[in-house]
SEZA-747807 format. One record per residue (C-alpha): residue number from 1; x, y, z. Coordinates in steps of 0.5 Angstrom, whole numbers. Example, Ala and Ser with C-alpha at 12.3 -4.5 7.8 and 13.67 -1.06 7.14 Angstrom:
<atoms>
<atom i="1" px="25" py="-9" pz="16"/>
<atom i="2" px="27" py="-2" pz="14"/>
</atoms>
This chain:
<atoms>
<atom i="1" px="-4" py="155" pz="119"/>
<atom i="2" px="1" py="159" pz="115"/>
<atom i="3" px="-2" py="163" pz="109"/>
<atom i="4" px="3" py="164" pz="104"/>
<atom i="5" px="0" py="169" pz="100"/>
<atom i="6" px="0" py="174" pz="106"/>
<atom i="7" px="8" py="172" pz="107"/>
<atom i="8" px="8" py="174" pz="99"/>
<atom i="9" px="4" py="180" pz="100"/>
<atom i="10" px="9" py="183" pz="105"/>
<atom i="11" px="15" py="181" pz="102"/>
<atom i="12" px="13" py="185" pz="95"/>
<atom i="13" px="12" py="191" pz="100"/>
<atom i="14" px="19" py="190" pz="103"/>
<atom i="15" px="23" py="189" pz="96"/>
<atom i="16" px="19" py="195" pz="93"/>
<atom i="17" px="22" py="199" pz="99"/>
<atom i="18" px="29" py="198" pz="98"/>
<atom i="19" px="35" py="198" pz="103"/>
<atom i="20" px="32" py="199" pz="110"/>
<atom i="21" px="38" py="202" pz="113"/>
<atom i="22" px="37" py="205" pz="120"/>
<atom i="23" px="33" py="211" pz="120"/>
<atom i="24" px="32" py="212" pz="113"/>
<atom i="25" px="26" py="214" pz="109"/>
<atom i="26" px="25" py="206" pz="107"/>
<atom i="27" px="26" py="204" pz="114"/>
<atom i="28" px="21" py="209" pz="116"/>
<atom i="29" px="16" py="207" pz="111"/>
<atom i="30" px="17" py="199" pz="113"/>
<atom i="31" px="15" py="201" pz="120"/>
<atom i="32" px="9" py="205" pz="118"/>
<atom i="33" px="7" py="199" pz="114"/>
<atom i="34" px="8" py="194" pz="119"/>
<atom i="35" px="4" py="198" pz="124"/>
<atom i="36" px="-2" py="199" pz="120"/>
<atom i="37" px="-2" py="192" pz="119"/>
<atom i="38" px="-2" py="191" pz="126"/>
<atom i="39" px="-8" py="196" pz="127"/>
<atom i="40" px="-12" py="193" pz="121"/>
<atom i="41" px="-12" py="187" pz="126"/>
<atom i="42" px="-14" py="191" pz="132"/>
<atom i="43" px="-8" py="191" pz="135"/>
<atom i="44" px="-5" py="196" pz="140"/>
<atom i="45" px="2" py="199" pz="138"/>
<atom i="46" px="6" py="201" pz="143"/>
<atom i="47" px="12" py="206" pz="141"/>
<atom i="48" px="19" py="207" pz="143"/>
<atom i="49" px="22" py="213" pz="139"/>
<atom i="50" px="29" py="214" pz="138"/>
<atom i="51" px="34" py="220" pz="136"/>
<atom i="52" px="41" py="218" pz="133"/>
<atom i="53" px="46" py="221" pz="129"/>
<atom i="54" px="45" py="218" pz="122"/>
<atom i="55" px="50" py="218" pz="116"/>
<atom i="56" px="49" py="215" pz="109"/>
<atom i="57" px="54" py="215" pz="103"/>
<atom i="58" px="51" py="220" pz="97"/>
<atom i="59" px="57" py="220" pz="92"/>
<atom i="60" px="63" py="215" pz="92"/>
<atom i="61" px="68" py="214" pz="86"/>
<atom i="62" px="76" py="212" pz="86"/>
<atom i="63" px="81" py="214" pz="80"/>
<atom i="64" px="88" py="213" pz="79"/>
<atom i="65" px="94" py="216" pz="75"/>
<atom i="66" px="96" py="210" pz="70"/>
<atom i="67" px="104" py="210" pz="68"/>
<atom i="68" px="102" py="215" pz="62"/>
<atom i="69" px="99" py="220" pz="67"/>
<atom i="70" px="92" py="219" pz="64"/>
<atom i="71" px="86" py="218" pz="69"/>
<atom i="72" px="83" py="212" pz="70"/>
<atom i="73" px="77" py="210" pz="74"/>
<atom i="74" px="76" py="204" pz="78"/>
<atom i="75" px="70" py="201" pz="80"/>
<atom i="76" px="69" py="200" pz="88"/>
<atom i="77" px="65" py="195" pz="91"/>
<atom i="78" px="62" py="199" pz="97"/>
<atom i="79" px="62" py="204" pz="102"/>
<atom i="80" px="64" py="203" pz="109"/>
<atom i="81" px="58" py="205" pz="113"/>
<atom i="82" px="59" py="211" pz="118"/>
<atom i="83" px="67" py="212" pz="116"/>
<atom i="84" px="68" py="219" pz="114"/>
<atom i="85" px="67" py="224" pz="108"/>
<atom i="86" px="72" py="227" pz="103"/>
<atom i="87" px="71" py="235" pz="102"/>
<atom i="88" px="66" py="236" pz="96"/>
<atom i="89" px="71" py="236" pz="91"/>
<atom i="90" px="74" py="230" pz="93"/>
<atom i="91" px="82" py="229" pz="95"/>
<atom i="92" px="88" py="228" pz="90"/>
<atom i="93" px="94" py="225" pz="93"/>
<atom i="94" px="99" py="220" pz="93"/>
<atom i="95" px="97" py="212" pz="94"/>
<atom i="96" px="101" py="208" pz="99"/>
<atom i="97" px="100" py="201" pz="100"/>
<atom i="98" px="100" py="200" pz="108"/>
<atom i="99" px="104" py="193" pz="109"/>
<atom i="100" px="110" py="195" pz="113"/>
<atom i="101" px="112" py="199" pz="119"/>
<atom i="102" px="116" py="204" pz="115"/>
<atom i="103" px="110" py="205" pz="110"/>
<atom i="104" px="105" py="207" pz="116"/>
<atom i="105" px="110" py="213" pz="118"/>
<atom i="106" px="109" py="216" pz="111"/>
<atom i="107" px="102" py="215" pz="111"/>
<atom i="108" px="100" py="222" pz="113"/>
<atom i="109" px="96" py="226" pz="108"/>
<atom i="110" px="96" py="220" pz="103"/>
<atom i="111" px="91" py="215" pz="101"/>
<atom i="112" px="92" py="208" pz="104"/>
<atom i="113" px="91" py="202" pz="101"/>
<atom i="114" px="90" py="196" pz="106"/>
<atom i="115" px="89" py="188" pz="104"/>
<atom i="116" px="83" py="185" pz="108"/>
<atom i="117" px="84" py="178" pz="108"/>
<atom i="118" px="79" py="173" pz="108"/>
<atom i="119" px="79" py="169" pz="115"/>
<atom i="120" px="80" py="163" pz="111"/>
<atom i="121" px="83" py="158" pz="116"/>
<atom i="122" px="79" py="160" pz="123"/>
<atom i="123" px="76" py="154" pz="126"/>
<atom i="124" px="69" py="154" pz="126"/>
<atom i="125" px="69" py="151" pz="133"/>
<atom i="126" px="72" py="158" pz="136"/>
<atom i="127" px="65" py="161" pz="135"/>
<atom i="128" px="60" py="155" pz="134"/>
<atom i="129" px="58" py="150" pz="139"/>
<atom i="130" px="54" py="145" pz="136"/>
<atom i="131" px="48" py="141" pz="140"/>
<atom i="132" px="44" py="138" pz="134"/>
<atom i="133" px="42" py="138" pz="127"/>
<atom i="134" px="37" py="136" pz="122"/>
<atom i="135" px="37" py="132" pz="118"/>
<atom i="136" px="43" py="129" pz="122"/>
<atom i="137" px="48" py="129" pz="117"/>
<atom i="138" px="47" py="137" pz="116"/>
<atom i="139" px="54" py="140" pz="117"/>
<atom i="140" px="57" py="148" pz="117"/>
<atom i="141" px="64" py="149" pz="114"/>
<atom i="142" px="70" py="147" pz="118"/>
<atom i="143" px="73" py="154" pz="117"/>
<atom i="144" px="69" py="161" pz="119"/>
<atom i="145" px="70" py="165" pz="113"/>
<atom i="146" px="66" py="170" pz="108"/>
<atom i="147" px="65" py="177" pz="108"/>
<atom i="148" px="61" py="178" pz="114"/>
<atom i="149" px="66" py="174" pz="118"/>
<atom i="150" px="72" py="177" pz="115"/>
<atom i="151" px="70" py="185" pz="116"/>
<atom i="152" px="67" py="184" pz="123"/>
<atom i="153" px="74" py="181" pz="125"/>
<atom i="154" px="79" py="184" pz="121"/>
<atom i="155" px="76" py="191" pz="122"/>
<atom i="156" px="76" py="191" pz="129"/>
<atom i="157" px="82" py="195" pz="130"/>
<atom i="158" px="81" py="200" pz="124"/>
<atom i="159" px="80" py="206" pz="129"/>
<atom i="160" px="87" py="206" pz="130"/>
<atom i="161" px="88" py="208" pz="123"/>
<atom i="162" px="86" py="215" pz="124"/>
<atom i="163" px="93" py="216" pz="128"/>
<atom i="164" px="96" py="215" pz="122"/>
<atom i="165" px="93" py="222" pz="119"/>
<atom i="166" px="91" py="219" pz="112"/>
<atom i="167" px="87" py="223" pz="107"/>
<atom i="168" px="83" py="217" pz="106"/>
<atom i="169" px="83" py="209" pz="106"/>
<atom i="170" px="81" py="204" pz="101"/>
<atom i="171" px="80" py="197" pz="103"/>
<atom i="172" px="82" py="191" pz="99"/>
<atom i="173" px="78" py="184" pz="99"/>
<atom i="174" px="83" py="179" pz="99"/>
<atom i="175" px="81" py="172" pz="98"/>
<atom i="176" px="74" py="172" pz="96"/>
<atom i="177" px="71" py="172" pz="89"/>
<atom i="178" px="69" py="179" pz="87"/>
<atom i="179" px="62" py="177" pz="86"/>
<atom i="180" px="61" py="175" pz="93"/>
<atom i="181" px="64" py="182" pz="96"/>
<atom i="182" px="60" py="187" pz="91"/>
<atom i="183" px="55" py="191" pz="95"/>
<atom i="184" px="57" py="189" pz="102"/>
<atom i="185" px="55" py="194" pz="108"/>
<atom i="186" px="60" py="192" pz="112"/>
<atom i="187" px="62" py="193" pz="118"/>
<atom i="188" px="56" py="196" pz="121"/>
<atom i="189" px="58" py="195" pz="129"/>
<atom i="190" px="63" py="200" pz="129"/>
<atom i="191" px="63" py="207" pz="132"/>
<atom i="192" px="63" py="213" pz="127"/>
<atom i="193" px="70" py="213" pz="124"/>
<atom i="194" px="72" py="220" pz="122"/>
<atom i="195" px="76" py="217" pz="116"/>
<atom i="196" px="73" py="216" pz="109"/>
<atom i="197" px="74" py="209" pz="107"/>
<atom i="198" px="72" py="205" pz="100"/>
<atom i="199" px="72" py="198" pz="99"/>
<atom i="200" px="74" py="195" pz="92"/>
<atom i="201" px="74" py="187" pz="90"/>
<atom i="202" px="81" py="183" pz="89"/>
<atom i="203" px="81" py="185" pz="82"/>
<atom i="204" px="81" py="192" pz="82"/>
<atom i="205" px="85" py="192" pz="89"/>
<atom i="206" px="91" py="189" pz="84"/>
<atom i="207" px="91" py="195" pz="80"/>
<atom i="208" px="91" py="199" pz="86"/>
<atom i="209" px="96" py="196" pz="90"/>
<atom i="210" px="101" py="196" pz="83"/>
<atom i="211" px="99" py="204" pz="83"/>
<atom i="212" px="101" py="205" pz="90"/>
<atom i="213" px="107" py="201" pz="90"/>
<atom i="214" px="109" py="205" pz="84"/>
<atom i="215" px="108" py="212" pz="88"/>
<atom i="216" px="102" py="214" pz="83"/>
<atom i="217" px="97" py="219" pz="85"/>
<atom i="218" px="89" py="217" pz="86"/>
<atom i="219" px="83" py="221" pz="87"/>
<atom i="220" px="78" py="219" pz="92"/>
<atom i="221" px="71" py="222" pz="93"/>
<atom i="222" px="66" py="220" pz="99"/>
<atom i="223" px="61" py="225" pz="101"/>
<atom i="224" px="55" py="223" pz="105"/>
<atom i="225" px="48" py="226" pz="108"/>
<atom i="226" px="49" py="227" pz="115"/>
<atom i="227" px="43" py="228" pz="120"/>
<atom i="228" px="44" py="230" pz="127"/>
<atom i="229" px="38" py="228" pz="130"/>
<atom i="230" px="35" py="222" pz="125"/>
<atom i="231" px="28" py="219" pz="128"/>
<atom i="232" px="27" py="212" pz="128"/>
<atom i="233" px="23" py="207" pz="133"/>
<atom i="234" px="22" py="201" pz="136"/>
<atom i="235" px="15" py="198" pz="137"/>
<atom i="236" px="11" py="192" pz="140"/>
<atom i="237" px="4" py="189" pz="141"/>
<atom i="238" px="1" py="185" pz="146"/>
<atom i="239" px="-3" py="179" pz="145"/>
<atom i="240" px="-6" py="178" pz="152"/>
<atom i="241" px="-6" py="171" pz="155"/>
<atom i="242" px="-10" py="167" pz="161"/>
<atom i="243" px="-4" py="167" pz="165"/>
<atom i="244" px="-2" py="175" pz="165"/>
<atom i="245" px="4" py="174" pz="170"/>
<atom i="246" px="8" py="170" pz="165"/>
<atom i="247" px="10" py="172" pz="158"/>
<atom i="248" px="13" py="169" pz="151"/>
<atom i="249" px="17" py="175" pz="147"/>
<atom i="250" px="17" py="174" pz="140"/>
<atom i="251" px="22" py="179" pz="137"/>
<atom i="252" px="26" py="181" pz="130"/>
<atom i="253" px="28" py="188" pz="128"/>
<atom i="254" px="26" py="192" pz="122"/>
<atom i="255" px="32" py="195" pz="119"/>
<atom i="256" px="37" py="192" pz="114"/>
<atom i="257" px="40" py="192" pz="107"/>
<atom i="258" px="36" py="187" pz="103"/>
<atom i="259" px="30" py="182" pz="102"/>
<atom i="260" px="33" py="177" pz="107"/>
<atom i="261" px="36" py="182" pz="112"/>
<atom i="262" px="31" py="184" pz="115"/>
<atom i="263" px="24" py="180" pz="113"/>
<atom i="264" px="23" py="177" pz="120"/>
<atom i="265" px="17" py="183" pz="121"/>
<atom i="266" px="13" py="179" pz="115"/>
<atom i="267" px="13" py="173" pz="119"/>
<atom i="268" px="11" py="176" pz="126"/>
<atom i="269" px="5" py="179" pz="122"/>
<atom i="270" px="3" py="172" pz="120"/>
<atom i="271" px="4" py="169" pz="127"/>
<atom i="272" px="0" py="175" pz="130"/>
<atom i="273" px="-6" py="174" pz="125"/>
<atom i="274" px="-6" py="166" pz="126"/>
<atom i="275" px="-6" py="167" pz="134"/>
<atom i="276" px="-10" py="173" pz="135"/>
<atom i="277" px="-17" py="170" pz="136"/>
<atom i="278" px="-14" py="163" pz="139"/>
<atom i="279" px="-14" py="163" pz="147"/>
<atom i="280" px="-7" py="164" pz="150"/>
<atom i="281" px="-5" py="161" pz="156"/>
<atom i="282" px="1" py="166" pz="157"/>
<atom i="283" px="1" py="173" pz="154"/>
<atom i="284" px="5" py="174" pz="148"/>
<atom i="285" px="9" py="180" pz="146"/>
<atom i="286" px="11" py="181" pz="139"/>
<atom i="287" px="17" py="186" pz="139"/>
<atom i="288" px="20" py="190" pz="133"/>
<atom i="289" px="27" py="193" pz="134"/>
<atom i="290" px="31" py="198" pz="131"/>
<atom i="291" px="38" py="200" pz="131"/>
<atom i="292" px="41" py="193" pz="129"/>
<atom i="293" px="45" py="196" pz="123"/>
<atom i="294" px="47" py="202" pz="128"/>
<atom i="295" px="49" py="198" pz="134"/>
<atom i="296" px="54" py="203" pz="137"/>
<atom i="297" px="48" py="207" pz="138"/>
<atom i="298" px="42" py="202" pz="140"/>
<atom i="299" px="45" py="197" pz="145"/>
<atom i="300" px="45" py="197" pz="153"/>
<atom i="301" px="50" py="193" pz="156"/>
<atom i="302" px="46" py="193" pz="163"/>
<atom i="303" px="42" py="188" pz="160"/>
<atom i="304" px="48" py="184" pz="158"/>
<atom i="305" px="49" py="184" pz="151"/>
<atom i="306" px="50" py="188" pz="145"/>
<atom i="307" px="44" py="187" pz="140"/>
<atom i="308" px="38" py="192" pz="139"/>
<atom i="309" px="33" py="189" pz="143"/>
<atom i="310" px="38" py="191" pz="149"/>
<atom i="311" px="35" py="198" pz="150"/>
<atom i="312" px="28" py="195" pz="150"/>
<atom i="313" px="30" py="190" pz="155"/>
<atom i="314" px="33" py="196" pz="159"/>
<atom i="315" px="27" py="200" pz="159"/>
<atom i="316" px="21" py="195" pz="160"/>
<atom i="317" px="24" py="191" pz="165"/>
<atom i="318" px="16" py="190" pz="168"/>
<atom i="319" px="15" py="186" pz="162"/>
<atom i="320" px="20" py="181" pz="163"/>
<atom i="321" px="24" py="180" pz="169"/>
<atom i="322" px="19" py="177" pz="174"/>
<atom i="323" px="22" py="182" pz="180"/>
<atom i="324" px="16" py="184" pz="185"/>
<atom i="325" px="10" py="185" pz="181"/>
<atom i="326" px="13" py="185" pz="174"/>
<atom i="327" px="11" py="180" pz="169"/>
<atom i="328" px="16" py="174" pz="168"/>
<atom i="329" px="18" py="172" pz="161"/>
<atom i="330" px="19" py="164" pz="161"/>
<atom i="331" px="21" py="164" pz="153"/>
<atom i="332" px="24" py="167" pz="147"/>
<atom i="333" px="23" py="166" pz="140"/>
<atom i="334" px="28" py="170" pz="135"/>
<atom i="335" px="26" py="170" pz="128"/>
<atom i="336" px="31" py="173" pz="123"/>
<atom i="337" px="33" py="172" pz="115"/>
<atom i="338" px="28" py="167" pz="113"/>
<atom i="339" px="28" py="164" pz="106"/>
<atom i="340" px="35" py="164" pz="105"/>
<atom i="341" px="38" py="159" pz="99"/>
<atom i="342" px="45" py="157" pz="99"/>
<atom i="343" px="51" py="160" pz="96"/>
<atom i="344" px="58" py="158" pz="97"/>
<atom i="345" px="65" py="159" pz="94"/>
<atom i="346" px="68" py="153" pz="91"/>
<atom i="347" px="74" py="153" pz="87"/>
<atom i="348" px="74" py="161" pz="87"/>
<atom i="349" px="67" py="161" pz="84"/>
<atom i="350" px="61" py="164" pz="88"/>
<atom i="351" px="55" py="160" pz="86"/>
<atom i="352" px="48" py="158" pz="88"/>
<atom i="353" px="48" py="151" pz="91"/>
<atom i="354" px="41" py="149" pz="90"/>
<atom i="355" px="39" py="148" pz="97"/>
<atom i="356" px="37" py="152" pz="103"/>
<atom i="357" px="42" py="155" pz="107"/>
<atom i="358" px="44" py="151" pz="113"/>
<atom i="359" px="40" py="155" pz="119"/>
<atom i="360" px="44" py="157" pz="125"/>
<atom i="361" px="39" py="156" pz="130"/>
<atom i="362" px="41" py="158" pz="138"/>
<atom i="363" px="37" py="154" pz="143"/>
<atom i="364" px="38" py="156" pz="150"/>
<atom i="365" px="38" py="149" pz="153"/>
<atom i="366" px="37" py="142" pz="152"/>
<atom i="367" px="29" py="142" pz="153"/>
<atom i="368" px="29" py="148" pz="148"/>
<atom i="369" px="33" py="144" pz="143"/>
<atom i="370" px="29" py="137" pz="144"/>
<atom i="371" px="23" py="141" pz="142"/>
<atom i="372" px="26" py="145" pz="136"/>
<atom i="373" px="29" py="138" pz="133"/>
<atom i="374" px="22" py="135" pz="135"/>
<atom i="375" px="18" py="140" pz="131"/>
<atom i="376" px="22" py="140" pz="125"/>
<atom i="377" px="23" py="133" pz="124"/>
<atom i="378" px="16" py="131" pz="124"/>
<atom i="379" px="14" py="137" pz="120"/>
<atom i="380" px="19" py="140" pz="115"/>
<atom i="381" px="21" py="138" pz="108"/>
<atom i="382" px="26" py="144" pz="106"/>
<atom i="383" px="29" py="146" pz="113"/>
<atom i="384" px="37" py="144" pz="114"/>
<atom i="385" px="39" py="146" pz="121"/>
<atom i="386" px="45" py="146" pz="126"/>
<atom i="387" px="43" py="148" pz="133"/>
<atom i="388" px="48" py="151" pz="137"/>
<atom i="389" px="50" py="154" pz="144"/>
<atom i="390" px="52" py="161" pz="146"/>
<atom i="391" px="60" py="160" pz="146"/>
<atom i="392" px="66" py="164" pz="147"/>
<atom i="393" px="61" py="170" pz="149"/>
<atom i="394" px="58" py="169" pz="142"/>
<atom i="395" px="51" py="169" pz="140"/>
<atom i="396" px="49" py="172" pz="134"/>
<atom i="397" px="43" py="175" pz="133"/>
<atom i="398" px="37" py="179" pz="137"/>
<atom i="399" px="36" py="173" pz="141"/>
<atom i="400" px="43" py="174" pz="145"/>
<atom i="401" px="39" py="179" pz="149"/>
<atom i="402" px="35" py="174" pz="152"/>
<atom i="403" px="40" py="168" pz="153"/>
<atom i="404" px="44" py="173" pz="157"/>
<atom i="405" px="38" py="174" pz="161"/>
<atom i="406" px="37" py="167" pz="163"/>
<atom i="407" px="31" py="167" pz="158"/>
<atom i="408" px="31" py="160" pz="154"/>
<atom i="409" px="30" py="161" pz="147"/>
<atom i="410" px="30" py="158" pz="140"/>
<atom i="411" px="33" py="163" pz="135"/>
<atom i="412" px="33" py="163" pz="128"/>
<atom i="413" px="39" py="167" pz="125"/>
<atom i="414" px="42" py="164" pz="118"/>
<atom i="415" px="48" py="167" pz="116"/>
<atom i="416" px="49" py="167" pz="108"/>
<atom i="417" px="55" py="170" pz="104"/>
<atom i="418" px="50" py="175" pz="102"/>
<atom i="419" px="47" py="177" pz="108"/>
<atom i="420" px="49" py="184" pz="109"/>
<atom i="421" px="49" py="186" pz="101"/>
<atom i="422" px="46" py="193" pz="99"/>
<atom i="423" px="44" py="192" pz="92"/>
<atom i="424" px="38" py="194" pz="87"/>
<atom i="425" px="36" py="187" pz="86"/>
<atom i="426" px="35" py="187" pz="94"/>
<atom i="427" px="38" py="180" pz="93"/>
<atom i="428" px="31" py="177" pz="91"/>
<atom i="429" px="34" py="172" pz="87"/>
<atom i="430" px="37" py="168" pz="93"/>
<atom i="431" px="30" py="168" pz="97"/>
<atom i="432" px="25" py="162" pz="97"/>
<atom i="433" px="18" py="164" pz="99"/>
<atom i="434" px="16" py="156" pz="100"/>
<atom i="435" px="22" py="156" pz="105"/>
<atom i="436" px="20" py="162" pz="109"/>
<atom i="437" px="13" py="159" pz="110"/>
<atom i="438" px="16" py="153" pz="112"/>
<atom i="439" px="20" py="157" pz="117"/>
<atom i="440" px="14" py="161" pz="120"/>
<atom i="441" px="10" py="155" pz="120"/>
<atom i="442" px="15" py="152" pz="125"/>
<atom i="443" px="15" py="158" pz="129"/>
<atom i="444" px="8" py="157" pz="130"/>
<atom i="445" px="8" py="150" pz="132"/>
<atom i="446" px="13" py="152" pz="137"/>
<atom i="447" px="9" py="157" pz="140"/>
<atom i="448" px="3" py="152" pz="141"/>
<atom i="449" px="8" py="147" pz="144"/>
<atom i="450" px="11" py="152" pz="149"/>
<atom i="451" px="4" py="154" pz="151"/>
<atom i="452" px="2" py="147" pz="153"/>
<atom i="453" px="9" py="146" pz="157"/>
<atom i="454" px="9" py="148" pz="164"/>
<atom i="455" px="14" py="153" pz="166"/>
<atom i="456" px="18" py="149" pz="170"/>
<atom i="457" px="20" py="144" pz="164"/>
<atom i="458" px="22" py="150" pz="160"/>
<atom i="459" px="27" py="152" pz="165"/>
<atom i="460" px="33" py="157" pz="164"/>
<atom i="461" px="38" py="159" pz="159"/>
<atom i="462" px="45" py="155" pz="159"/>
<atom i="463" px="51" py="159" pz="161"/>
<atom i="464" px="56" py="160" pz="155"/>
<atom i="465" px="61" py="155" pz="153"/>
<atom i="466" px="68" py="156" pz="153"/>
<atom i="467" px="74" py="153" pz="149"/>
<atom i="468" px="71" py="146" pz="148"/>
<atom i="469" px="66" py="145" pz="143"/>
<atom i="470" px="62" py="140" pz="139"/>
<atom i="471" px="64" py="140" pz="132"/>
<atom i="472" px="59" py="143" pz="127"/>
<atom i="473" px="63" py="141" pz="121"/>
<atom i="474" px="63" py="133" pz="122"/>
<atom i="475" px="70" py="133" pz="124"/>
<atom i="476" px="74" py="134" pz="131"/>
<atom i="477" px="72" py="139" pz="136"/>
<atom i="478" px="76" py="145" pz="138"/>
<atom i="479" px="81" py="144" pz="142"/>
<atom i="480" px="86" py="149" pz="146"/>
<atom i="481" px="92" py="146" pz="142"/>
<atom i="482" px="89" py="147" pz="135"/>
<atom i="483" px="91" py="154" pz="135"/>
<atom i="484" px="98" py="153" pz="138"/>
<atom i="485" px="99" py="148" pz="132"/>
<atom i="486" px="97" py="153" pz="127"/>
<atom i="487" px="101" py="158" pz="130"/>
<atom i="488" px="107" py="154" pz="130"/>
<atom i="489" px="106" py="151" pz="123"/>
<atom i="490" px="105" py="158" pz="120"/>
<atom i="491" px="112" py="161" pz="124"/>
<atom i="492" px="116" py="155" pz="121"/>
</atoms>
């Protein structure tokens, strides 16, 4: 049923716009495009406006004084989003490699250099609990690593750096190939830091650390465009069904730095095209949220999670919570990051695998898991999926909001190395239209199957699982003793 030409046309528009960071002109142009497509289909569009403090880097550079007193420019791999700014002329001061307590004491007024080591050896079962796989021999890496995971975990406590009162900071990627870290828009889940921070790759980092150990000076520049009341919006549209008291919510978000993150709106448009003239039993709500790349300002913990859809859920309880005369959401389908081809690091080299990226697909309960696996088994050629439970309070992607509210879901959220890369190419070379079409068709079939399923059979979402997990890598599952053994081995 899916028209690949429609998907291709939408992707061409998305790619031409460039990175669609939250509240940026590109994101607003993308939102306008999606809304116009909906209106051209005769759909009514409801809008939730938002204003928030927006920050976007303008100029960034880094140079050091070499052993001969000459100024040498160094390449940066990216700017830490919502970090901070130097004066317009930049800052020139001593470098200091922050690797010991005594160096921390001496950091005031200096440019601090910090290694951010690849997570490398954190077992995947800490974050993921497997339900099923298709094909059955599909596995994820045994260890949880890469630039996205590393930045999210290693930078959690970066706010403490301000207590040292440095003039700026440079984070050095360590243990990840240079090509894999270029343009990473990371981390994006923290509040405004109030400290200018640049990222450099491992090769540049070695030069920088040598200069810091020698006590040389550096010049750092990071300026930003700041907008106190930037505008952005969440919007949604509704396909009415015969059973008006029950809803199915299909959601994604509209902000992201490249062609993969986020192309879910293009898939939702095509689903609406194919469903709008079909008689539906249940009312279907298609939700396009904003703020996924500025989560500190677009999350509402009253709905039990930290994704951008949480604000919409808090505001529109009448459309999903089933209390009193409110509509009751009986299923959720969250669709993100379609068409991802696989890239991996092997023997220190970042390269294409030639295969589709293994998909992480969260399924809310056993029935939804069986439903998903049945659909992909009978219809798919390119799909490589691992289905997951919510585990240790982790459930990546915009489906988490619904999972925590007890709504059973099927949530596509692949996580390739390049997911958060901001680049001029929009990472188009890592996108495959045929795979996107197959994934979109899968969700069309899932909607049809859910339509034919009694509400009682859909059930509710499971609770999170904790500690014990079924392995996603084909090895042993995570056990409490695993961390103990690792710590003992490291100490000895």
